[in-house]
N, C-alpha and C positions, 0 to 999 in steps of 0.2 A: 773456756767451757761453751756451747754452745748454746744459743739459745732458741724456745720452743720457737717450730715456726710459726706464724700467725696464718690462718686460714682466710681463704678470702670467700667470704659467703655471696656464693652464687646466686642468680635471680630465677626463678624457675617461672615457665611461662611454655606454651605451646605454639610451635611453630611451622609455617608448611609453604611451598614454594610453588610460587603460582609458574606453571610451562602455556606459554603461547606460541599458540599456532600461527603462524604469519601464509598469507595466500599471497600470490602475483596477483598485479592489481588488473583487471579487465576493464576495457571500452565499455559500457553499458547505456544504453538508447537515455536521450532524456526523460522517456516517458518512464523509466522504470522506478521499481520502489526504491526512497532513498536507502540507504545502509543503517544500520542501526549504530547509535551512537553507543561511546564505554559506557556514560553512567547508565543507559539501560542495559545494556548486556551486563554491568555490575548489578543492578537491582535485581535481575533477572535469576542471575545466578547464585544470588545473595551472598555475598563475599562481606566478612565481619572481620573484626580486628581487636584485640584486647593489648591497651598499655601495661607491658609487663612491669613499668618502673612504678605504675597506682598500683598494682599486683602486688609488688612486694613492700607497698608500704601499707598497704590497706587489708590484704589480708592477715585476720587473727592467727592464722594456723601458721604461715610464714614468718609471722611475727614472732610468736613461741617460739618456734625448731630456733631460728637465729637466737634469741635470748638466752635459751639453753645452751646451746652450742659456746656464746660467746662467756657464758659464765661457767663453764670447763676449761674454756681455754686461760681464762684469767686465773683458774684453781690450778692449772699445772704449771702457767708460768710461776705462781709466787712459791707451790711444792718445791718447783725446780731453783727459785732465789734461794731459799731457806736453805736447801741439802746444799747449795753453791755458795754461801756465805760460811757455812758450817765447814765446807773444805776449807777454804780461804783461811780461816781461822786455826785450823787445827796445821795448815803448812805454813803460817806465819809463825804460829808457835814454836813447830819443828826448827827452822831458820834461826831461831833466836837461840833454843837450846843443843844444834846440830855438835854446837863446839865442844859441849862437856859430856855428849853422850859418847860410850863406849860404840864402838863398831857394830857388836851386834843390836846396840837398840837403835844404831842408824838405820841399820838394813831392815830393821824388823818395821821403824816408823816409815820408812821410804817402800817399802811392799804396800804396807796398810795406807798411804796416799794415792799409791796408784790404783789400789784396789774401788779406792773412794773417789778418782778421776774418772774409771771405768765406769761405776755404777750413775755416775751421772749424766754420762755420757748415753748408754742405754736408758735410765730416765727418759733423756731428752728424746730419744728415736720413738720408745714405746708410744709414749704420751701424743708424740703427732701422730704417730701411723694412729693410734688409736683414735684421736678424736677426727682425722681424715675420714676414716672408715665410718664411724659413726656419723658424720657429716653427707656422706653419700648415699647413707640408708635412710636416713630420716627427709633430705629433699628429694630421696627418691619417691618418698609416700606424697609429700607434699605435690610433687609434679603428678604422679597416677591422679591424684585427688582432683586437682585441676582437669587434666585430661579427660577424666571419668563423666567428670561433670559436662566438659562442654561438649563430649560427644552424646550425651545421653539431651543436652538443650539444643545443639544445631538437628537433631533431628527431631525434634519440637518443633523446631521454627524453619526447619528444610534448609539449613544453612550447607551451602557445598563446601565453602572454606572459611577458617577460621583464621587467620594472621597474628604474629605479635609483634609490637612495633615496643622500643626503646628508644632513648636519644644517643644511648651510648652504644648502641648496634643496631641503627634504623635500616631493617630492613622491608618497612614501607615507609618510604617518601613521604606522603601525601595520601589522605583519604579524607572523605569527606565525614563531617561531624555525623551523620545519620549513621555511617557503617559501623562507628565507636560504641560496642559494648560493653565497656569495661566494668562502668557503673553497676549495672545490674548482675554481671557475672562474679564482682566482688561483696555485693549484696545477697544474692545466692550461697556464693560459698561461706562466707561469715555465718550465715543462717546454719546451713547444714554441718558447718563446725561446733554451734554453737549447741545447737540440736543434739548432734552424737556426744558431747562433754556430758550434756544434763543426763543422758541417760547412761552414761556409763556409771554415773553419782548416786543413780539410784539403785 
């Protein structure tokens, strides 16, 4: 009997790739203006980042979706386990009584057990497929909520680029703490989510 495939809840966050154009160095007179520092360029371009680990831990919408999906996985596993145990009981009972059954009874029982085994396989496959599809749909909504907010927030603040950082997938190896907008993003997203739920209950 196959076991229900466990779903890996993915982390939702926005991502972008910084493209750097390098120019060949040229000799300049001693009196020329000093080159702009990397720190100044970053400040001028208003590049910021969001810690996706913190986002997944503290964004209530993400946590609610994850909890709902985990509950569905657990229920599907329990249902499959219960039906699997029922099948095993019938199989054991048949094995005990097979010697005293007629050929017709044995054939009918074996056919029934084969059908039950097939049902278990289909139940496993359908449950895994349905949950995977729901996971994709739900986290797509979470992703949209995050990106829509960041687009609006970036326009207000003048951010040119919003990066994402995660310890498991460090696209940003280092950034100054002043460039980290994770807390304000999470606070704003949670308020938006809370307000939306409050409106829906009215």
